[in-house]
C-alpha positions as CSV (number, residue, x, y, z in Angstrom):
1,X,133.3,115.5,105.3
2,X,133.2,112.8,102.6
3,X,131.9,114.2,99.4
4,X,130.3,111.1,98.0
5,X,128.5,108.2,99.5
6,X,128.5,104.9,97.5
7,X,126.2,101.9,97.4
8,X,128.6,99.1,97.6
9,X,126.3,96.2,98.5
10,X,122.6,95.3,98.2
11,X,120.3,92.7,99.7
12,X,116.6,92.1,99.4
13,X,113.9,89.5,100.1
14,X,110.3,90.1,99.1
15,X,107.2,88.4,97.6
16,X,109.0,88.2,94.2
17,X,112.2,86.5,95.4
18,X,114.4,85.5,98.3
19,X,117.4,87.4,97.1
20,X,118.5,90.1,94.7
21,X,118.9,87.8,91.7
22,X,115.5,86.2,92.1
23,X,113.8,89.6,92.5
24,X,115.5,91.0,89.4
25,X,114.5,88.0,87.4
26,X,110.8,88.4,88.5
27,X,111.0,92.2,87.6
28,X,112.3,91.4,84.2
29,X,109.7,88.7,83.5
30,X,106.8,90.7,84.9
31,X,106.0,88.1,87.5
32,X,104.1,89.6,90.5
33,X,104.6,88.3,94.0
34,X,101.0,89.3,95.0
35,X,98.6,86.4,95.6
36,X,96.5,84.5,98.1
37,X,97.6,84.8,101.7
38,X,99.2,81.5,102.7
39,X,101.2,81.9,105.9
40,X,99.5,84.7,107.9
41,X,96.6,83.4,110.1
42,X,93.8,85.8,109.3
43,X,90.1,85.8,108.6
44,X,90.9,87.7,105.4
45,X,92.5,84.6,103.7
46,X,90.9,84.2,100.3
47,X,89.5,87.7,100.4
48,X,92.5,90.1,100.4
49,X,95.6,89.3,98.3
50,X,99.1,90.2,99.6
51,X,102.7,90.1,98.7
52,X,103.9,87.4,101.1
53,X,107.4,86.1,101.1
54,X,107.0,82.5,99.9
55,X,108.7,80.9,102.9
56,X,107.4,79.6,106.2
57,X,108.9,80.7,109.5
58,X,110.8,77.5,109.7
59,X,112.3,78.0,106.3
60,X,113.2,81.6,107.1
61,X,114.9,80.4,110.3
62,X,117.2,78.1,108.2
63,X,118.2,81.0,105.9
64,X,118.6,83.6,108.6
65,X,120.3,81.4,111.2
66,X,117.8,82.5,113.9
67,X,115.6,80.1,115.9
68,X,112.0,79.7,114.6
69,X,110.9,81.3,117.9
70,X,112.3,84.7,116.6
71,X,109.8,86.9,114.9
72,X,109.4,86.9,111.1
73,X,110.4,90.6,110.8
74,X,113.8,89.9,112.3
75,X,114.4,86.9,110.1
76,X,113.6,88.9,107.0
77,X,115.9,91.6,108.1
78,X,118.8,89.2,108.8
79,X,118.5,87.6,105.4
80,X,118.6,90.8,103.4
81,X,121.1,92.6,105.6
82,X,123.5,89.7,105.4
83,X,123.2,89.6,101.6
84,X,124.1,93.3,101.4
85,X,127.1,92.8,103.7
86,X,128.3,89.8,101.8
87,X,127.7,91.4,98.5
88,X,129.8,94.4,99.3
89,X,133.0,92.5,100.3
90,X,133.8,95.0,103.1
91,X,134.3,92.1,105.6
92,X,137.8,91.7,104.0
93,X,138.7,95.3,105.1
94,X,139.9,95.3,108.8
95,X,139.2,98.0,111.3
96,X,136.1,99.4,109.8
97,X,133.7,101.6,111.7
98,X,130.4,99.9,110.7
99,X,126.8,100.8,111.5
100,X,123.4,99.3,111.1
101,X,120.4,101.6,110.6
102,X,117.2,99.7,110.2
103,X,113.6,100.7,109.9
104,X,110.4,98.9,110.8
105,X,106.7,99.8,111.5
106,X,105.3,96.4,112.7
107,X,108.3,95.2,114.7
108,X,107.7,91.8,116.3
109,X,103.9,92.2,116.1
110,X,103.5,88.8,114.4
111,X,104.7,87.0,117.5
112,X,102.9,89.3,119.9
113,X,99.6,88.6,118.2
114,X,100.0,84.9,118.7
115,X,100.8,85.5,122.4
116,X,97.7,87.5,123.1
117,X,95.4,85.1,121.2
118,X,96.3,82.5,123.8
119,X,96.7,84.8,126.8
120,X,93.3,86.4,126.4
121,X,91.5,83.0,126.7
122,X,93.6,81.8,129.6
123,X,96.1,84.1,131.5
124,X,98.3,81.1,132.3
125,X,98.8,80.5,128.6
126,X,101.0,82.2,126.0
127,X,104.8,82.1,125.6
128,X,106.4,85.3,127.0
129,X,109.3,84.8,124.6
130,X,106.9,85.8,121.9
131,X,106.7,89.4,123.2
132,X,110.4,89.9,124.1
133,X,111.2,91.4,120.7
134,X,108.0,93.2,120.1
135,X,109.3,96.8,119.6
136,X,111.1,97.8,116.5
137,X,114.4,98.7,118.1
138,X,114.8,95.2,119.5
139,X,114.7,93.7,116.1
140,X,117.5,96.0,114.9
141,X,119.5,95.1,118.0
142,X,119.4,91.3,117.5
143,X,120.2,91.5,113.8
144,X,123.1,93.8,114.5
145,X,124.4,91.5,117.1
146,X,124.2,88.5,114.8
147,X,126.0,90.5,112.1
148,X,128.7,91.5,114.6
149,X,128.0,95.3,114.2
150,X,128.6,97.3,117.3
151,X,129.9,100.7,116.3
152,X,126.5,102.2,115.7
153,X,123.0,100.7,115.8
154,X,119.8,102.8,115.2
155,X,116.2,102.2,114.5
156,X,113.9,104.6,112.5
157,X,110.1,104.3,112.3
158,X,108.4,107.0,110.2
159,X,105.7,104.9,108.6
160,X,106.2,104.1,105.0
161,X,109.1,106.4,104.5
162,X,111.1,104.7,107.3
163,X,113.7,102.9,105.1
164,X,114.4,106.0,103.0
165,X,115.1,108.0,106.2
166,X,117.3,105.2,107.5
167,X,119.3,105.4,104.3
168,X,119.5,109.2,104.6
169,X,120.8,108.9,108.2
170,X,123.3,106.3,107.2
171,X,124.6,108.6,104.4
172,X,124.9,111.4,106.9
173,X,126.9,109.3,109.3
174,X,129.4,108.6,106.5
175,X,129.5,112.1,105.2
176,X,130.4,113.4,108.7
177,X,133.1,110.8,109.1
178,X,131.4,109.1,112.0
179,X,131.3,105.7,110.3
180,X,133.1,104.1,107.3
181,X,130.2,101.8,106.2
182,X,126.5,101.5,107.1
183,X,123.9,98.8,106.3
184,X,120.7,100.9,105.9
185,X,117.2,100.0,104.9
186,X,114.3,98.3,106.6
187,X,112.1,95.3,107.3
188,X,108.5,94.4,108.0
189,X,106.5,91.2,108.1
190,X,102.8,91.0,107.3
191,X,100.7,91.0,110.5
192,X,97.0,90.9,111.4
193,X,97.4,94.3,113.0
194,X,98.6,95.9,109.8
195,X,96.1,94.1,107.6
196,X,93.2,94.9,109.8
197,X,94.3,98.5,110.3
198,X,94.6,99.3,106.6
199,X,91.3,97.5,106.0
200,X,89.7,99.7,108.5
201,X,90.9,102.7,106.5
202,X,89.1,101.1,103.5
203,X,92.2,101.4,101.3
204,X,92.9,97.7,100.6
205,X,92.1,96.3,97.2
206,X,90.3,92.9,97.0
207,X,91.9,92.5,93.6
208,X,95.5,92.9,92.5
209,X,96.4,96.6,92.9
210,X,96.7,98.9,89.9
211,X,98.9,101.8,90.8
212,X,98.4,105.0,88.8
213,X,95.4,103.5,86.9
214,X,92.3,105.7,86.5
215,X,90.2,102.8,88.0
216,X,92.5,101.9,90.9
217,X,90.8,100.6,94.0
218,X,93.5,100.6,96.7
219,X,96.7,98.8,97.8
220,X,97.8,95.3,98.5
221,X,100.0,94.8,101.5
222,X,103.3,92.9,101.3
223,X,106.3,92.0,103.4
224,X,110.0,91.7,103.1
225,X,113.3,93.5,103.7
226,X,115.7,95.6,101.7
227,X,119.2,97.1,102.6
228,X,121.9,98.9,100.8
229,X,125.5,99.0,102.2
230,X,126.8,102.5,102.1
231,X,130.5,103.4,102.1
232,X,132.7,106.4,102.0
233,X,134.8,107.2,99.0
234,X,138.0,105.9,100.8
235,X,136.4,102.5,101.6
236,X,134.9,102.2,98.1
237,X,138.4,102.6,96.6
238,X,139.6,99.6,98.7
239,X,136.9,97.2,97.5
240,X,137.5,94.5,94.9
241,X,134.5,95.4,92.8
242,X,133.0,98.7,91.7
243,X,130.1,100.1,93.7
244,X,126.6,100.0,92.2
245,X,126.1,103.8,92.2
246,X,126.3,106.8,94.4
247,X,123.6,108.5,96.5
248,X,123.8,112.0,95.2
249,X,120.8,113.6,96.8
250,X,118.1,113.0,99.5
251,X,115.5,115.0,101.3
252,X,112.8,114.5,103.9
253,X,109.8,116.9,104.1
254,X,106.4,117.0,105.8
255,X,103.3,118.5,104.3
256,X,101.5,118.4,107.8
257,X,98.2,117.8,106.0
258,X,96.6,114.8,107.6
259,X,97.4,111.7,109.8
260,X,96.8,109.2,107.0
261,X,96.5,111.2,103.8
262,X,98.7,113.3,101.6
263,X,98.1,116.8,100.4
264,X,96.0,116.7,97.2
265,X,98.4,119.3,95.8
266,X,101.3,117.0,96.4
267,X,103.1,119.5,98.6
268,X,105.1,116.9,100.6
269,X,106.4,114.8,97.7
270,X,107.1,118.0,95.8
271,X,109.2,119.4,98.6
272,X,111.0,116.1,99.0
273,X,111.9,115.8,95.3
274,X,113.0,119.4,95.0
275,X,115.1,119.1,98.1
276,X,116.8,116.0,96.8
277,X,117.5,117.6,93.4
278,X,118.9,120.7,95.1
279,X,121.3,118.6,97.2
280,X,122.5,116.6,94.2
281,X,123.0,119.6,92.0
282,X,120.8,118.0,89.3
283,X,117.9,119.5,87.3
284,X,114.5,117.8,86.8
285,X,115.5,116.9,83.2
286,X,118.5,115.0,84.6
287,X,116.3,112.3,86.2
288,X,115.8,109.4,83.8
289,X,113.5,107.2,85.9
290,X,111.3,107.6,88.9
291,X,110.6,104.7,91.2
292,X,107.1,105.9,92.3
293,X,105.8,105.4,95.8
294,X,102.7,104.4,93.8
295,X,100.5,102.5,96.3
296,X,97.4,102.3,94.2
297,X,95.1,104.3,96.5
298,X,93.1,107.3,95.3
299,X,94.8,109.8,97.6
300,X,98.4,108.6,97.2
301,X,98.6,108.4,93.4
302,X,96.7,111.8,93.1
303,X,99.1,113.5,95.5
304,X,102.3,112.0,94.0
305,X,101.1,112.6,90.5
306,X,100.3,116.2,91.2
307,X,103.8,116.7,92.6
308,X,105.4,115.1,89.5
309,X,103.3,117.4,87.2
310,X,104.4,120.5,89.1
311,X,108.1,119.5,89.0
312,X,108.6,117.8,85.6
313,X,106.0,119.2,83.2
314,X,106.2,119.0,80.2
315,X,109.3,116.7,80.0
316,X,108.6,113.6,82.2
317,X,111.1,110.9,83.1
318,X,110.1,107.3,82.7
319,X,108.4,106.0,85.8
320,X,106.7,103.0,87.4
321,X,105.6,101.6,90.7
322,X,107.2,98.3,91.7
323,X,104.6,97.9,94.4
324,X,102.6,96.3,91.6
325,X,105.1,93.4,92.1
326,X,105.8,93.3,95.8
327,X,102.7,94.9,97.4
328,X,103.2,97.7,99.9
329,X,105.8,96.5,102.4
330,X,105.4,99.4,104.7
331,X,108.6,100.2,106.6
332,X,110.6,97.9,104.3
333,X,109.3,99.5,101.0
334,X,111.9,102.2,100.6
335,X,114.7,99.8,101.4
336,X,113.4,97.3,98.8
337,X,112.9,100.0,96.3
338,X,116.4,101.4,97.0
339,X,117.8,98.1,95.9
340,X,115.7,98.1,92.8
341,X,116.8,101.7,92.1
342,X,120.5,100.9,92.5
343,X,120.1,98.1,90.1
344,X,118.2,100.3,87.6
345,X,120.9,102.9,87.5
346,X,123.8,100.4,87.4
347,X,122.3,98.3,84.7
348,X,120.3,100.9,82.8
349,X,116.9,99.3,83.2
350,X,113.3,100.5,83.8
351,X,110.7,98.3,85.5
352,X,107.1,97.9,84.3
353,X,104.0,99.2,86.2
354,X,102.0,96.0,86.2
355,X,98.3,95.9,85.4
356,X,98.1,99.5,84.1
357,X,95.1,99.6,81.8
358,X,93.7,103.1,81.9
359,X,96.2,106.0,82.6
360,X,95.0,108.6,85.0
361,X,93.1,111.4,83.2
362,X,94.3,114.1,85.5
363,X,98.0,113.8,84.4
364,X,99.9,114.1,81.1
365,X,102.4,111.3,81.9
366,X,101.9,107.5,81.6
367,X,104.0,105.0,83.7
368,X,105.9,102.4,81.8
369,X,104.3,99.0,81.2
370,X,107.3,97.0,79.9
371,X,110.7,96.1,81.2
372,X,113.1,98.1,79.1
373,X,116.9,98.8,78.9
374,X,118.2,102.3,78.7
375,X,122.0,102.4,78.8
376,X,121.9,106.2,78.9
377,X,120.1,106.2,82.3
378,X,122.2,108.2,84.7
379,X,119.9,109.2,87.7
380,X,117.1,107.5,89.4
381,X,114.7,109.2,91.8
382,X,112.9,107.0,94.4
383,X,109.9,108.4,96.3
384,X,108.4,107.3,99.6
385,X,105.4,108.8,101.3
386,X,104.4,107.9,104.9
387,X,101.5,108.5,107.2
388,X,101.6,111.8,109.1
389,X,102.9,113.6,105.9
390,X,106.4,112.1,106.2
391,X,107.7,112.3,102.6
392,X,111.2,111.3,101.4
393,X,113.1,111.2,98.1
394,X,116.4,109.5,97.3
395,X,118.5,110.0,94.1
396,X,120.8,107.2,92.9
397,X,123.4,108.3,90.3
398,X,125.6,106.4,87.9
399,X,129.3,106.3,88.6
């Protein structure tokens, strides 16, 4: 069993940038990607802000190499996954056993919605090609095929913790010597189904979201994709450049509390964080920065905050929610935030929690509000909390 799993490549596309460099630049400048909905055809245009990727489907098709007829989720996946693959340099190593583990919650819903809009008015209308890649697994399959990955292809869909669980699974495949390298993360496009569903739950903010603010009103949805390329120690030693970091710990837990809410005591996030720490051999005081799940809803921030109080009081790490930049990208969120976490630990940086005005009165800690450099940063904890109580934590450690 391989002792260490390394992050050798990263790739991301989101509302704040079409690649890693653009996203990092926006994070440093404090430029949010949340704004008026432009590309999604919805009655909520002008009413609900979102973190859309600033490209049309035709423009995404050019970047991804797919036909414009392919759904938006797959094109986002291809762009970020290919960046992670190219960034790693593993294509120069022959004979690799390579896998692709991708997460999604919406799948090809964007195209399916267009099909049924026409079909319901006239059953002779609607293009069947729009529903071919509806389910999440088909998106993973077509991206893996285009990347030339055939050794192992898997899809994970566990709500908003999906990408974190994909990364855990990829790490396990490497640790058990089943694969040499895995592209792991997730993708989701903004859809009417997601927007209407979250609006029905009455947890969307009509203004820009304010995670961990006392007066927060809800979340903004977003879209994008984020992947890390994981390798074994042997493969990492063959690469021309140093890995970004290692994944030293991870854990998935379930508080079994509610279908769409987290335990008010933070049982799920607490179990996930303590499990990840136990695996890594680290203590709470060894964590220098937490990339919060931090959606901006009353329930989520209360639950995650309660878990942080239980685990870290009275010595809190620096922390922030980057969803204040990207919006909540659902199945892609943990993959995007894994990329941000890998950059944080490699470069020694902490991101701001945008629009934080009044810290939550229930807690002793206050998230960071400025982009800062901390060369001494050694371990970053990234949290993800999903519907159904599915909670996951990843720990990224400096080499």
